[in-house]
N, CA, C, O and the ligand as a Tripos MOL2 file, in Angstrom:
@<TRIPOS>MOLECULE
protein
  305   303    77     0     0
PROTEIN
NO_CHARGES

@<TRIPOS>ATOM
      1 N          -3.8130   16.6370  -13.5070 N.3       1 MET1
      2 CA         -2.3850   16.6830  -13.6520 C.3       1 MET1
      3 C          -1.9390   18.1350  -13.2520 C.2       1 MET1
      4 O          -2.6910   19.0640  -12.9590 O.2       1 MET1
      5 N          -0.5290   18.1480  -13.3000 N.am      2 ARG2
      6 CA         -0.0670   19.2440  -12.8210 C.3       2 ARG2
      7 C           1.3840   19.3670  -13.6300 C.2       2 ARG2
      8 O           2.1790   18.4340  -13.5170 O.2       2 ARG2
      9 N           1.7080   20.4680  -14.4090 N.am      3 CYS3
     10 CA          2.8900   20.4440  -15.0670 C.3       3 CYS3
     11 C           4.2230   20.7000  -14.0450 C.2       3 CYS3
     12 O           4.2470   21.6110  -13.2180 O.2       3 CYS3
     13 N           5.2260   19.8160  -14.2350 N.am      4 ALA4
     14 CA          6.2930   19.8990  -13.0480 C.3       4 ALA4
     15 C           7.4290   20.5480  -13.9420 C.2       4 ALA4
     16 O           8.5260   20.2630  -13.4600 O.2       4 ALA4
     17 N           7.5150   21.1810  -14.8720 N.am      5 ALA5
     18 CA          8.6060   21.7320  -15.4410 C.3       5 ALA5
     19 C           9.0340   22.9210  -14.7710 C.2       5 ALA5
     20 O           8.2020   23.6280  -14.2020 O.2       5 ALA5
     21 N          10.3730   23.2400  -14.7850 N.am      6 GLY6
     22 CA         11.0590   24.1550  -14.2980 C.3       6 GLY6
     23 C          11.8710   23.6450  -12.7350 C.2       6 GLY6
     24 O          12.7430   24.3180  -12.1850 O.2       6 GLY6
     25 N          11.4310   22.5430  -12.3060 N.am      7 LYS7
     26 CA         12.0430   21.9750  -11.1650 C.3       7 LYS7
     27 C          13.3680   20.9570  -11.6250 C.2       7 LYS7
     28 O          13.3400   19.9960  -12.3940 O.2       7 LYS7
     29 N          14.3090   21.4220  -11.0110 N.am      8 GLN8
     30 CA         15.3900   20.4920  -11.1290 C.3       8 GLN8
     31 C          15.8510   20.1830  -12.5940 C.2       8 GLN8
     32 O          16.1450   19.0300  -12.9080 O.2       8 GLN8
     33 N          15.9100   21.1590  -13.4400 N.am      9 MET9
     34 CA         16.4040   20.9940  -14.8130 C.3       9 MET9
     35 C          17.7190   21.2740  -14.9860 C.2       9 MET9
     36 O          18.0210   22.3570  -15.4880 O.2       9 MET9
     37 N          18.7660   20.3120  -14.5850 N.am     10 GLY10
     38 CA         20.1160   20.4490  -14.6170 C.3      10 GLY10
     39 C          20.4950   21.6430  -13.9020 C.2      10 GLY10
     40 O          19.8850   21.8480  -12.8530 O.2      10 GLY10
     41 N          21.3870   22.4830  -14.2580 N.am     11 MET11
     42 CA         21.8230   23.4330  -13.4730 C.3      11 MET11
     43 C          21.0710   24.8910  -13.7710 C.2      11 MET11
     44 O          21.1010   25.9010  -13.0670 O.2      11 MET11
     45 N          20.4280   24.6890  -14.9640 N.am     12 LYS12
     46 CA         19.4930   25.9530  -15.3920 C.3      12 LYS12
     47 C          18.2960   26.0470  -14.3700 C.2      12 LYS12
     48 O          17.7200   25.0400  -13.9590 O.2      12 LYS12
     49 N          18.0070   27.1590  -14.0410 N.am     13 ARG13
     50 CA         16.8070   27.4690  -13.2880 C.3      13 ARG13
     51 C          15.8870   27.8840  -14.3400 C.2      13 ARG13
     52 O          16.1390   28.8230  -15.0960 O.2      13 ARG13
     53 N          14.7300   27.1270  -14.3970 N.am     14 ILE14
     54 CA         13.7490   27.4400  -15.4560 C.3      14 ILE14
     55 C          12.6860   27.7290  -14.5680 C.2      14 ILE14
     56 O          12.3400   26.9440  -13.6850 O.2      14 ILE14
     57 N          12.0060   29.1360  -14.8280 N.am     15 PRO15
     58 CA         10.7700   29.2440  -14.0660 C.3      15 PRO15
     59 C           9.5610   28.2800  -14.1770 C.2      15 PRO15
     60 O           9.1010   27.9660  -15.2750 O.2      15 PRO15
     61 N           9.1200   27.8730  -13.1390 N.am     16 GLU16
     62 CA          8.0130   26.7200  -13.1900 C.3      16 GLU16
     63 C           6.9970   27.2340  -13.9880 C.2      16 GLU16
     64 O           6.8130   28.4380  -14.1640 O.2      16 GLU16
     65 N           6.3140   26.3090  -14.4870 N.am     17 CYS17
     66 CA          5.1180   26.6070  -15.4150 C.3      17 CYS17
     67 C           3.9120   26.4090  -14.5200 C.2      17 CYS17
     68 O           2.9720   27.2040  -14.5220 O.2      17 CYS17
     69 N           3.9580   25.4060  -13.8100 N.am     18 GLU18
     70 CA          2.5250   24.9770  -12.9110 C.3      18 GLU18
     71 C           1.3030   24.9600  -13.6430 C.2      18 GLU18
     72 O           0.3240   25.4700  -13.0990 O.2      18 GLU18
     73 N           1.2000   24.5260  -14.6370 N.am     19 PHE19
     74 CA          0.0760   24.4580  -15.3620 C.3      19 PHE19
     75 C          -0.8770   23.4650  -14.6290 C.2      19 PHE19
     76 O          -0.3090   22.4030  -14.3760 O.2      19 PHE19
     77 N          -1.8820   23.5140  -14.3140 N.am     20 LYS20
     78 CA         -2.8950   22.6710  -13.7440 C.3      20 LYS20
     79 C          -4.3210   22.3880  -14.6420 C.2      20 LYS20
     80 O          -4.9810   23.3370  -15.0650 O.2      20 LYS20
     81 N          -4.6160   21.3210  -14.8200 N.am     21 THR21
     82 CA         -5.9250   21.0350  -15.0930 C.3      21 THR21
     83 C          -6.4790   19.8920  -14.7970 C.2      21 THR21
     84 O          -5.7960   18.9130  -14.4920 O.2      21 THR21
     85 N          -7.8390   19.8700  -14.8500 N.am     22 ASN22
     86 CA         -8.3730   18.5170  -14.5260 C.3      22 ASN22
     87 C          -8.6920   17.7480  -15.6660 C.2      22 ASN22
     88 O          -9.2720   18.2520  -16.6280 O.2      22 ASN22
     89 N          -8.2560   16.2230  -15.6120 N.am     23 LEU23
     90 CA         -8.5820   15.3580  -16.5500 C.3      23 LEU23
     91 C          -9.7430   14.6010  -16.4170 C.2      23 LEU23
     92 O         -10.0010   14.0970  -15.3240 O.2      23 LEU23
     93 N         -10.6020   14.4240  -17.5300 N.am     24 ASP24
     94 CA        -11.5440   13.9010  -17.3010 C.3      24 ASP24
     95 C         -11.4730   12.2370  -17.4690 C.2      24 ASP24
     96 O         -11.1810   11.6310  -18.5000 O.2      24 ASP24
     97 N         -11.8210   11.6690  -16.1730 N.am     25 MET25
     98 CA        -11.4160   10.0120  -16.2720 C.3      25 MET25
     99 C         -11.9940    9.3260  -17.0950 C.2      25 MET25
    100 O         -11.3590    8.4740  -17.7160 O.2      25 MET25
    101 N         -13.5130    9.5450  -17.3380 N.am     26 MET26
    102 CA        -14.1570    8.7370  -18.5150 C.3      26 MET26
    103 C         -13.5050    9.0260  -19.7310 C.2      26 MET26
    104 O         -13.5040    8.1020  -20.5440 O.2      26 MET26
    105 N         -12.8390   10.2850  -20.1260 N.am     27 THR27
    106 CA        -12.2760   10.3320  -21.3770 C.3      27 THR27
    107 C         -11.0040    9.4310  -21.6100 C.2      27 THR27
    108 O         -10.7690    8.8200  -22.6530 O.2      27 THR27
    109 N         -10.2510    9.4440  -20.5230 N.am     28 LEU28
    110 CA         -9.0490    8.9520  -20.3400 C.3      28 LEU28
    111 C          -9.1600    7.3110  -20.5060 C.2      28 LEU28
    112 O          -8.3410    6.6660  -21.1600 O.2      28 LEU28
    113 N         -10.1720    6.7880  -19.8910 N.am     29 VAL29
    114 CA        -10.4020    5.6220  -19.9940 C.3      29 VAL29
    115 C         -11.0640    5.0340  -21.4120 C.2      29 VAL29
    116 O         -10.7530    3.9560  -21.9200 O.2      29 VAL29
    117 N         -11.9000    5.8400  -21.8600 N.am     30 ALA30
    118 CA        -12.5000    5.7260  -23.2110 C.3      30 ALA30
    119 C         -11.4280    5.5250  -24.2840 C.2      30 ALA30
    120 O         -11.4380    4.6260  -25.1250 O.2      30 ALA30
    121 N         -10.3480    6.6380  -24.1210 N.am     31 THR31
    122 CA         -9.4590    6.6650  -25.4630 C.3      31 THR31
    123 C          -8.2530    5.5630  -25.0610 C.2      31 THR31
    124 O          -7.7980    4.8890  -25.9850 O.2      31 THR31
    125 N          -7.7930    5.3890  -23.8760 N.am     32 ARG32
    126 CA         -6.7660    4.4810  -23.5550 C.3      32 ARG32
    127 C          -7.0810    3.0480  -23.3240 C.2      32 ARG32
    128 O          -6.2730    2.1190  -23.3200 O.2      32 ARG32
    129 N          -8.6490    2.9820  -23.0910 N.am     33 GLY33
    130 CA         -8.9590    1.5190  -22.5270 C.3      33 GLY33
    131 C          -8.8620    1.3890  -21.1270 C.2      33 GLY33
    132 O          -8.2300    2.1360  -20.3810 O.2      33 GLY33
    133 N          -9.5630    0.3410  -20.7920 N.am     34 ARG34
    134 CA         -9.9160    0.0900  -19.4810 C.3      34 ARG34
    135 C          -8.9870   -0.5690  -18.5660 C.2      34 ARG34
    136 O          -9.1210   -0.7080  -17.3510 O.2      34 ARG34
    137 N          -7.9260   -0.9970  -19.3920 N.am     35 ASP35
    138 CA         -6.8840   -1.7200  -18.6670 C.3      35 ASP35
    139 C          -5.4210   -0.8030  -18.5590 C.2      35 ASP35
    140 O          -4.3810   -1.1150  -17.9780 O.2      35 ASP35
    141 N          -5.7290    0.3860  -19.3050 N.am     36 PHE36
    142 CA         -4.3440    1.2250  -19.2380 C.3      36 PHE36
    143 C          -4.2150    1.5190  -17.6670 C.2      36 PHE36
    144 O          -5.1070    1.7260  -16.8450 O.2      36 PHE36
    145 N          -2.5740    1.4630  -17.4800 N.am     37 PRO37
    146 CA         -2.1560    1.7070  -16.1790 C.3      37 PRO37
    147 C          -2.1180    3.1300  -15.9150 C.2      37 PRO37
    148 O          -1.3910    3.9410  -16.4890 O.2      37 PRO37
    149 N          -2.9930    3.3800  -14.9620 N.am     38 ILE38
    150 CA         -2.9740    4.9490  -14.2210 C.3      38 ILE38
    151 C          -1.6800    5.3060  -14.1800 C.2      38 ILE38
    152 O          -1.3850    6.3940  -14.6730 O.2      38 ILE38
    153 N          -0.7230    4.5420  -13.6390 N.am     39 ALA39
    154 CA          0.7150    5.0840  -13.1380 C.3      39 ALA39
    155 C           1.3520    5.6880  -14.5380 C.2      39 ALA39
    156 O           1.9310    6.7750  -14.5680 O.2      39 ALA39
    157 N           1.1700    4.8410  -15.6950 N.am     40 ARG40
    158 CA          1.8290    5.2420  -16.8940 C.3      40 ARG40
    159 C           1.2040    6.4850  -17.4660 C.2      40 ARG40
    160 O           1.6810    6.8930  -18.5250 O.2      40 ARG40
    161 N           0.2600    7.1110  -16.9520 N.am     41 LEU41
    162 CA         -0.3740    8.2070  -17.5980 C.3      41 LEU41
    163 C           0.4630    9.3440  -17.6740 C.2      41 LEU41
    164 O           0.4780   10.1310  -18.6200 O.2      41 LEU41
    165 N           1.1740    9.4120  -16.6370 N.am     42 ALA42
    166 CA          2.1580   10.5990  -16.8680 C.3      42 ALA42
    167 C           3.1370   10.7500  -17.9060 C.2      42 ALA42
    168 O           3.5320   11.8500  -18.2940 O.2      42 ALA42
    169 N           3.5550    9.5710  -18.3870 N.am     43 ASP43
    170 CA          4.5820    9.1990  -19.3860 C.3      43 ASP43
    171 C           3.6930    9.6740  -20.7660 C.2      43 ASP43
    172 O           4.3680   10.1000  -21.7030 O.2      43 ASP43
    173 N           2.4280    9.6290  -20.9090 N.am     44 ARG44
    174 CA          2.0320    9.8590  -21.9540 C.3      44 ARG44
    175 C           1.3470   11.3590  -22.2200 C.2      44 ARG44
    176 O           0.7920   11.7660  -23.2400 O.2      44 ARG44
    177 N           1.5710   12.0160  -20.9970 N.am     45 LEU45
    178 CA          1.0840   13.3030  -21.0850 C.3      45 LEU45
    179 C           2.1280   14.3880  -21.4340 C.2      45 LEU45
    180 O           3.3490   14.2440  -21.3840 O.2      45 LEU45
    181 N           1.3870   15.5990  -21.8280 N.am     46 ARG46
    182 CA          2.4970   16.7240  -22.2180 C.3      46 ARG46
    183 C           1.7270   17.9860  -21.9400 C.2      46 ARG46
    184 O           0.5750   18.1710  -22.3330 O.2      46 ARG46
    185 N           2.4940   18.9110  -21.1800 N.am     47 CYS47
    186 CA          1.8940   20.2550  -20.7020 C.3      47 CYS47
    187 C           1.3350   20.8870  -22.0280 C.2      47 CYS47
    188 O           2.0400   21.0370  -23.0250 O.2      47 CYS47
    189 N           0.1510   21.2080  -21.9650 N.am     48 PRO48
    190 CA         -0.3630   22.1190  -23.1620 C.3      48 PRO48
    191 C           0.1010   23.4710  -23.2530 C.2      48 PRO48
    192 O           0.0300   24.1510  -24.2770 O.2      48 PRO48
    193 N           0.5920   23.8540  -22.1230 N.am     49 ARG49
    194 CA          1.1950   25.2450  -22.1460 C.3      49 ARG49
    195 C           2.7870   25.3260  -22.5570 C.2      49 ARG49
    196 O           3.1200   25.9830  -23.5430 O.2      49 ARG49
    197 N           3.5490   24.7750  -21.9240 N.am     50 CYS50
    198 CA          5.0940   24.7660  -22.0600 C.3      50 CYS50
    199 C           5.3140   23.4970  -22.8290 C.2      50 CYS50
    200 O           6.4900   23.3240  -23.1490 O.2      50 CYS50
    201 N           4.4390   22.5360  -23.2160 N.am     51 GLY51
    202 CA          5.1180   21.2850  -23.8780 C.3      51 GLY51
    203 C           5.9290   20.4310  -23.2240 C.2      51 GLY51
    204 O           6.3480   19.4410  -23.8230 O.2      51 GLY51
    205 N           6.2830   20.6760  -21.8830 N.am     52 SER52
    206 CA          6.8930   19.8660  -21.0180 C.3      52 SER52
    207 C           6.5240   18.4270  -20.9280 C.2      52 SER52
    208 O           5.3130   18.2180  -20.8560 O.2      52 SER52
    209 N           7.3380   17.3520  -20.9160 N.am     53 ARG53
    210 CA          6.9160   16.0230  -20.4830 C.3      53 ARG53
    211 C           6.7890   15.6990  -18.9690 C.2      53 ARG53
    212 O           6.3000   14.6680  -18.5090 O.2      53 ARG53
    213 N           7.2530   16.6330  -18.3370 N.am     54 ARG54
    214 CA          7.5380   16.5930  -17.0120 C.3      54 ARG54
    215 C           6.1860   17.0020  -16.1390 C.2      54 ARG54
    216 O           6.1120   17.9630  -15.3730 O.2      54 ARG54
    217 N           5.1880   16.0970  -16.4190 N.am     55 VAL55
    218 CA          3.8960   16.4060  -15.8480 C.3      55 VAL55
    219 C           3.5220   15.2330  -14.6700 C.2      55 VAL55
    220 O           3.6130   14.0050  -14.6870 O.2      55 VAL55
    221 N           3.1550   16.0020  -13.8500 N.am     56 ALA56
    222 CA          2.6160   14.9220  -12.4950 C.3      56 ALA56
    223 C           1.1250   14.7720  -12.5120 C.2      56 ALA56
    224 O           0.3240   15.6720  -12.7620 O.2      56 ALA56
    225 N           0.8790   13.6550  -12.2460 N.am     57 VAL57
    226 CA         -0.3740   13.1380  -12.1050 C.3      57 VAL57
    227 C          -0.7080   12.8890  -10.6040 C.2      57 VAL57
    228 O           0.0050   12.2390   -9.8390 O.2      57 VAL57
    229 N          -2.0300   13.5640  -10.2440 N.am     58 PHE58
    230 CA         -2.4920   13.1450   -8.9830 C.3      58 PHE58
    231 C          -4.1690   12.9290   -9.0010 C.2      58 PHE58
    232 O          -4.8600   13.1110  -10.0040 O.2      58 PHE58
    233 N          -4.5580   12.6020   -7.9920 N.am     59 PHE59
    234 CA         -6.0240   12.2600   -8.1160 C.3      59 PHE59
    235 C          -6.5670   12.9140   -6.8600 C.2      59 PHE59
    236 O          -6.2030   12.8830   -5.6850 O.2      59 PHE59
    237 N          -7.7320   13.6200   -7.6120 N.am     60 ASP60
    238 CA         -8.5050   14.1880   -6.4620 C.3      60 ASP60
    239 C          -9.7680   13.3600   -6.2910 C.2      60 ASP60
    240 O         -10.6300   13.2580   -7.1640 O.2      60 ASP60
    241 N          -9.8170   12.6730   -4.8900 N.am     61 VAL61
    242 CA        -10.8780   11.7440   -4.5990 C.3      61 VAL61
    243 C         -11.8800   12.6830   -3.9600 C.2      61 VAL61
    244 O         -11.5660   13.3010   -2.9430 O.2      61 VAL61
    245 N         -13.0900   12.8140   -4.5250 N.am     62 PRO62
    246 CA        -14.1570   13.7150   -3.8230 C.3      62 PRO62
    247 C         -14.6400   12.8500   -2.5480 C.2      62 PRO62
    248 O         -14.9280   11.6540   -2.5020 O.2      62 PRO62
    249 N         -14.6390   13.8330   -1.5170 N.am     63 MET63
    250 CA        -14.9180   13.1510   -0.2950 C.3      63 MET63
    251 C         -16.1880   13.1880    0.0130 C.2      63 MET63
    252 O         -16.6610   14.2030    0.5250 O.2      63 MET63
    253 N         -16.9190   12.1290   -0.2390 N.am     64 ASP64
    254 CA        -18.6120   12.1850   -0.1850 C.3      64 ASP64
    255 C         -18.6810   11.4820    1.1570 C.2      64 ASP64
    256 O         -18.4310   10.2770    1.2000 O.2      64 ASP64
    257 N         -18.9880   12.1210    2.2100 N.am     65 PHE65
    258 CA        -19.1240   11.6070    3.5560 C.3      65 PHE65
    259 C         -20.6380   11.2840    3.5280 C.2      65 PHE65
    260 O         -21.0160   10.3990    4.2960 O.2      65 PHE65
    261 N         -21.4350   11.8150    2.8350 N.am     66 SER66
    262 CA        -22.7710   11.6020    2.9620 C.3      66 SER66
    263 C         -23.1590    9.9580    2.5890 C.2      66 SER66
    264 O         -24.2010    9.4330    2.9800 O.2      66 SER66
    265 N         -22.3550    9.4110    1.9450 N.am     67 SER67
    266 CA        -22.7200    8.1250    1.6500 C.3      67 SER67
    267 C         -21.8650    6.9630    2.7600 C.2      67 SER67
    268 O         -21.9050    5.7330    2.7570 O.2      67 SER67
    269 N         -21.2160    7.7830    3.5400 N.am     68 VAL68
    270 CA        -20.6620    7.0090    4.7000 C.3      68 VAL68
    271 C         -21.1630    7.3260    6.0700 C.2      68 VAL68
    272 O         -21.0600    8.4110    6.6430 O.2      68 VAL68
    273 N         -21.6900    6.2900    6.4940 N.am     69 ARG69
    274 CA        -22.6020    6.5170    7.9180 C.3      69 ARG69
    275 C         -21.4990    6.1190    9.1040 C.2      69 ARG69
    276 O         -20.8360    5.0950    9.2710 O.2      69 ARG69
    277 N         -21.5800    7.2750    9.8030 N.am     70 ALA70
    278 CA        -20.6000    6.8290   10.9140 C.3      70 ALA70
    279 C         -21.2870    5.7470   11.9340 C.2      70 ALA70
    280 O         -22.4580    5.8380   12.3030 O.2      70 ALA70
    281 N         -20.4120    4.7400   12.3210 N.am     71 LEU71
    282 CA        -20.9370    3.8870   13.0520 C.3      71 LEU71
    283 C         -21.2110    4.3500   14.4880 C.2      71 LEU71
    284 O         -20.3860    5.0640   15.0570 O.2      71 LEU71
    285 N         -22.1940    4.0150   15.0120 N.am     72 PRO72
    286 CA        -22.4460    4.3270   16.5480 C.3      72 PRO72
    287 C         -21.4970    3.4890   17.3560 C.2      72 PRO72
    288 O         -21.3360    2.2710   17.2750 O.2      72 PRO72
    289 N         -20.8400    4.4270   18.2240 N.am     73 THR73
    290 CA        -20.0450    3.9930   19.1440 C.3      73 THR73
    291 C         -20.6830    3.2520   20.2330 C.2      73 THR73
    292 O         -21.6130    3.7300   20.8820 O.2      73 THR73
    293 N         -20.2200    2.1530   20.4290 N.am     74 ARG74
    294 CA        -20.7830    1.0980   21.3700 C.3      74 ARG74
    295 C         -20.3790    1.4520   22.7870 C.2      74 ARG74
    296 O         -19.1610    1.4530   22.9650 O.2      74 ARG74
    297 N         -21.1170    1.7450   23.8110 N.am     75 ARG75
    298 CA        -20.9260    1.8270   25.0080 C.3      75 ARG75
    299 C         -20.7860    0.6620   26.0190 C.2      75 ARG75
    300 O         -21.5780   -0.2440   25.7580 O.2      75 ARG75
    301 N         -20.0460    0.4400   27.0390 N.am     76 LEU76
    302 CA        -19.8390   -0.5640   27.7590 C.3      76 LEU76
    303 C         -20.5100   -0.3680   29.0460 C.2      76 LEU76
    304 O         -20.4410   -1.2360   29.9170 O.2      76 LEU76
    305 ZN          4.0180   23.2300  -18.2420 Zn       77 ZN77
@<TRIPOS>BOND
     1     1     2 1
     2     2     3 1
     3     3     4 2
     4     3     5 am
     5     5     6 1
     6     6     7 1
     7     7     8 2
     8     7     9 am
     9     9    10 1
    10    10    11 1
    11    11    12 2
    12    11    13 am
    13    13    14 1
    14    14    15 1
    15    15    16 2
    16    15    17 am
    17    17    18 1
    18    18    19 1
    19    19    20 2
    20    19    21 am
    21    21    22 1
    22    22    23 1
    23    23    24 2
    24    23    25 am
    25    25    26 1
    26    26    27 1
    27    27    28 2
    28    27    29 am
    29    29    30 1
    30    30    31 1
    31    31    32 2
    32    31    33 am
    33    33    34 1
    34    34    35 1
    35    35    36 2
    36    35    37 am
    37    37    38 1
    38    38    39 1
    39    39    40 2
    40    39    41 am
    41    41    42 1
    42    42    43 1
    43    43    44 2
    44    43    45 am
    45    45    46 1
    46    46    47 1
    47    47    48 2
    48    47    49 am
    49    49    50 1
    50    50    51 1
    51    51    52 2
    52    51    53 am
    53    53    54 1
    54    54    55 1
    55    55    56 2
    56    55    57 am
    57    57    58 1
    58    58    59 1
    59    59    60 2
    60    59    61 am
    61    61    62 1
    62    62    63 1
    63    63    64 2
    64    63    65 am
    65    65    66 1
    66    66    67 1
    67    67    68 2
    68    67    69 am
    69    69    70 1
    70    70    71 1
    71    71    72 2
    72    71    73 am
    73    73    74 1
    74    74    75 1
    75    75    76 2
    76    75    77 am
    77    77    78 1
    78    78    79 1
    79    79    80 2
    80    79    81 am
    81    81    82 1
    82    82    83 1
    83    83    84 2
    84    83    85 am
    85    85    86 1
    86    86    87 1
    87    87    88 2
    88    87    89 am
    89    89    90 1
    90    90    91 1
    91    91    92 2
    92    91    93 am
    93    93    94 1
    94    94    95 1
    95    95    96 2
    96    95    97 am
    97    97    98 1
    98    98    99 1
    99    99   100 2
   100    99   101 am
   101   101   102 1
   102   102   103 1
   103   103   104 2
   104   103   105 am
   105   105   106 1
   106   106   107 1
   107   107   108 2
   108   107   109 am
   109   109   110 1
   110   110   111 1
   111   111   112 2
   112   111   113 am
   113   113   114 1
   114   114   115 1
   115   115   116 2
   116   115   117 am
   117   117   118 1
   118   118   119 1
   119   119   120 2
   120   119   121 am
   121   121   122 1
   122   122   123 1
   123   123   124 2
   124   123   125 am
   125   125   126 1
   126   126   127 1
   127   127   128 2
   128   127   129 am
   129   129   130 1
   130   130   131 1
   131   131   132 2
   132   131   133 am
   133   133   134 1
   134   134   135 1
   135   135   136 2
   136   135   137 am
   137   137   138 1
   138   138   139 1
   139   139   140 2
   140   139   141 am
   141   141   142 1
   142   142   143 1
   143   143   144 2
   144   143   145 am
   145   145   146 1
   146   146   147 1
   147   147   148 2
   148   147   149 am
   149   149   150 1
   150   150   151 1
   151   151   152 2
   152   151   153 am
   153   153   154 1
   154   154   155 1
   155   155   156 2
   156   155   157 am
   157   157   158 1
   158   158   159 1
   159   159   160 2
   160   159   161 am
   161   161   162 1
   162   162   163 1
   163   163   164 2
   164   163   165 am
   165   165   166 1
   166   166   167 1
   167   167   168 2
   168   167   169 am
   169   169   170 1
   170   170   171 1
   171   171   172 2
   172   171   173 am
   173   173   174 1
   174   174   175 1
   175   175   176 2
   176   175   177 am
   177   177   178 1
   178   178   179 1
   179   179   180 2
   180   179   181 am
   181   181   182 1
   182   182   183 1
   183   183   184 2
   184   183   185 am
   185   185   186 1
   186   186   187 1
   187   187   188 2
   188   187   189 am
   189   189   190 1
   190   190   191 1
   191   191   192 2
   192   191   193 am
   193   193   194 1
   194   194   195 1
   195   195   196 2
   196   195   197 am
   197   197   198 1
   198   198   199 1
   199   199   200 2
   200   199   201 am
   201   201   202 1
   202   202   203 1
   203   203   204 2
   204   203   205 am
   205   205   206 1
   206   206   207 1
   207   207   208 2
   208   207   209 am
   209   209   210 1
   210   210   211 1
   211   211   212 2
   212   211   213 am
   213   213   214 1
   214   214   215 1
   215   215   216 2
   216   215   217 am
   217   217   218 1
   218   218   219 1
   219   219   220 2
   220   219   221 am
   221   221   222 1
   222   222   223 1
   223   223   224 2
   224   223   225 am
   225   225   226 1
   226   226   227 1
   227   227   228 2
   228   227   229 am
   229   229   230 1
   230   230   231 1
   231   231   232 2
   232   231   233 am
   233   233   234 1
   234   234   235 1
   235   235   236 2
   236   235   237 am
   237   237   238 1
   238   238   239 1
   239   239   240 2
   240   239   241 am
   241   241   242 1
   242   242   243 1
   243   243   244 2
   244   243   245 am
   245   245   246 1
   246   246   247 1
   247   247   248 2
   248   247   249 am
   249   249   250 1
   250   250   251 1
   251   251   252 2
   252   251   253 am
   253   253   254 1
   254   254   255 1
   255   255   256 2
   256   255   257 am
   257   257   258 1
   258   258   259 1
   259   259   260 2
   260   259   261 am
   261   261   262 1
   262   262   263 1
   263   263   264 2
   264   263   265 am
   265   265   266 1
   266   266   267 1
   267   267   268 2
   268   267   269 am
   269   269   270 1
   270   270   271 1
   271   271   272 2
   272   271   273 am
   273   273   274 1
   274   274   275 1
   275   275   276 2
   276   275   277 am
   277   277   278 1
   278   278   279 1
   279   279   280 2
   280   279   281 am
   281   281   282 1
   282   282   283 1
   283   283   284 2
   284   283   285 am
   285   285   286 1
   286   286   287 1
   287   287   288 2
   288   287   289 am
   289   289   290 1
   290   290   291 1
   291   291   292 2
   292   291   293 am
   293   293   294 1
   294   294   295 1
   295   295   296 2
   296   295   297 am
   297   297   298 1
   298   298   299 1
   299   299   300 2
   300   299   301 am
   301   301   302 1
   302   302   303 1
   303   303   304 2
@<TRIPOS>SUBSTRUCTURE
     1 MET1         2 RESIDUE 1 A MET
     2 ARG2         6 RESIDUE 1 A ARG
     3 CYS3        10 RESIDUE 1 A CYS
     4 ALA4        14 RESIDUE 1 A ALA
     5 ALA5        18 RESIDUE 1 A ALA
     6 GLY6        22 RESIDUE 1 A GLY
     7 LYS7        26 RESIDUE 1 A LYS
     8 GLN8        30 RESIDUE 1 A GLN
     9 MET9        34 RESIDUE 1 A MET
    10 GLY10       38 RESIDUE 1 A GLY
    11 MET11       42 RESIDUE 1 A MET
    12 LYS12       46 RESIDUE 1 A LYS
    13 ARG13       50 RESIDUE 1 A ARG
    14 ILE14       54 RESIDUE 1 A ILE
    15 PRO15       58 RESIDUE 1 A PRO
    16 GLU16       62 RESIDUE 1 A GLU
    17 CYS17       66 RESIDUE 1 A CYS
    18 GLU18       70 RESIDUE 1 A GLU
    19 PHE19       74 RESIDUE 1 A PHE
    20 LYS20       78 RESIDUE 1 A LYS
    21 THR21       82 RESIDUE 1 A THR
    22 ASN22       86 RESIDUE 1 A ASN
    23 LEU23       90 RESIDUE 1 A LEU
    24 ASP24       94 RESIDUE 1 A ASP
    25 MET25       98 RESIDUE 1 A MET
    26 MET26      102 RESIDUE 1 A MET
    27 THR27      106 RESIDUE 1 A THR
    28 LEU28      110 RESIDUE 1 A LEU
    29 VAL29      114 RESIDUE 1 A VAL
    30 ALA30      118 RESIDUE 1 A ALA
    31 THR31      122 RESIDUE 1 A THR
    32 ARG32      126 RESIDUE 1 A ARG
    33 GLY33      130 RESIDUE 1 A GLY
    34 ARG34      134 RESIDUE 1 A ARG
    35 ASP35      138 RESIDUE 1 A ASP
    36 PHE36      142 RESIDUE 1 A PHE
    37 PRO37      146 RESIDUE 1 A PRO
    38 ILE38      150 RESIDUE 1 A ILE
    39 ALA39      154 RESIDUE 1 A ALA
    40 ARG40      158 RESIDUE 1 A ARG
    41 LEU41      162 RESIDUE 1 A LEU
    42 ALA42      166 RESIDUE 1 A ALA
    43 ASP43      170 RESIDUE 1 A ASP
    44 ARG44      174 RESIDUE 1 A ARG
    45 LEU45      178 RESIDUE 1 A LEU
    46 ARG46      182 RESIDUE 1 A ARG
    47 CYS47      186 RESIDUE 1 A CYS
    48 PRO48      190 RESIDUE 1 A PRO
    49 ARG49      194 RESIDUE 1 A ARG
    50 CYS50      198 RESIDUE 1 A CYS
    51 GLY51      202 RESIDUE 1 A GLY
    52 SER52      206 RESIDUE 1 A SER
    53 ARG53      210 RESIDUE 1 A ARG
    54 ARG54      214 RESIDUE 1 A ARG
    55 VAL55      218 RESIDUE 1 A VAL
    56 ALA56      222 RESIDUE 1 A ALA
    57 VAL57      226 RESIDUE 1 A VAL
    58 PHE58      230 RESIDUE 1 A PHE
    59 PHE59      234 RESIDUE 1 A PHE
    60 ASP60      238 RESIDUE 1 A ASP
    61 VAL61      242 RESIDUE 1 A VAL
    62 PRO62      246 RESIDUE 1 A PRO
    63 MET63      250 RESIDUE 1 A MET
    64 ASP64      254 RESIDUE 1 A ASP
    65 PHE65      258 RESIDUE 1 A PHE
    66 SER66      262 RESIDUE 1 A SER
    67 SER67      266 RESIDUE 1 A SER
    68 VAL68      270 RESIDUE 1 A VAL
    69 ARG69      274 RESIDUE 1 A ARG
    70 ALA70      278 RESIDUE 1 A ALA
    71 LEU71      282 RESIDUE 1 A LEU
    72 PRO72      286 RESIDUE 1 A PRO
    73 THR73      290 RESIDUE 1 A THR
    74 ARG74      294 RESIDUE 1 A ARG
    75 ARG75      298 RESIDUE 1 A ARG
    76 LEU76      302 RESIDUE 1 A LEU
    77 ZN77       305 GROUP 0 **** ****
């Protein structure tokens, strides 16, 4: 997740907080339940640093290419 506070807060220009942290997906699933919609996660989160509810959630998908074997290109 990343804090989105400071961006477009009306006419006032508030310094961006940009607090970032990694959320443990297993903990989230364990606390919220398996069927909790990930899209609604941002509504439930609050920045631990500035307390803003403007929190963006994004996902880091580990690129594990070792499990993906490249298909051999077929030559005609
Ligand atoms: Zn913040």
